N, C-alpha and C positions, 0 to 999 in steps of 0.2 A: 481584240480586247472584248470582254463581256461588259454589259451596260453597267454593272456596279462599279467596275475599275474607271470609267469616265467620270462618275459622280464622285466617287473617292478622290480621284486626282483633284477634282475642283475643289473639295473641302481641305485636304492636306495629303500631300504625297508620302507624309510620313504613315498614314493609315494602311498603305500596302504592306507595310512590314509585319505587322500583326495579322493582317488578313491572308499574306502568304503563309506565315508561320501556322496559322489555324488550317489552312488547305493542305499543308504538309502533314500535319497531326492527322487530319481527317484521312488523307490517302493512306497513311501507315496504319491507322486504327481499322479502317475500312477499305481495304485494298480493292481499287476501281481503275480500269484503264482510262476511263474519261478524266478522273481527277488527276492522274498522272500526267495525263496529256496537257490538261490545263495549267499544271505546275510548271512542266517543260516550256509550253508557250508563254507563260508569263516571264520568265527569266529576262529575255531581252528588254521587256517593258520596264521592270523593275530597274534594271541597269539604265536604261535611258532617262528615268526619272531623276536620278542622282548624279548625271553628269551636268557639266556646264552647258546652259542653254544660249541660244542666241536670243536677241531682243525681241524678235517676231515670236519665238516660241514662249517666251516670258509673258508676252501680252495675251497669248492663246489662253493661259491658264489664270488670267487676271479676273477676280470676281470681288463684289463689294462684301463687306462683312455682313449686310442684311441678306444678300443672295446666299451667302454661305450659310448663314443660319437657318434660312428658309429650307435650302436643300438637306441640310442635316437633319432638320425634324422630319421632312417628308421621307428622307431615305430610310432613318432608323425607325420611324414610325411603321413605315412599310415592312420593315424586318420583323418588328414586333407583332404586327397585325397576321402576316404570314405564319409565324410561330404559333401564335394563338390558334390560328385556323388549323395548322397541322395537330396541335395537341387536342382540339375538339374532335377532328377526325379520328384520331387514334383513339380517344375515348369511345366513340361510336363502334369503331371496329372491335374493340375489346369486349365492349356489351354485348355483341353478337357473336363472340367468339371467333372473330375471323383471325387468321394467323398473321402473326407479325415476328419477323426474323426468327422463324421457326418455333415460334409458341402457338398453342392453339389449334384450330382446324382449318383446313382450307376452305376458301370461300366457296368453292364448287361443290364440295360435299355437303349438302344441307338436307 
């Protein structure tokens, strides 16, 4: 499991479903072997999240509401910061005419 899956499981196991749907869409829209490998390897984890758990497994995922809020803010804040960084980097690349997904010119040809 990737690191985000562990955090999302602590927040709510139901967050796996929209995440999985987003991953499927991304794999279909931008075909990539690694994405489809992650989709395939996620299936057993999704199944295990919605089966009946033992008492020990239930305790493993127990977190207080304060911990849940803290992790939510940090996790989604990190996502927002990374998206902002990608946007800024893309703007810089566009400013210098570096090709992005088949548009512009190659960075090597300067």
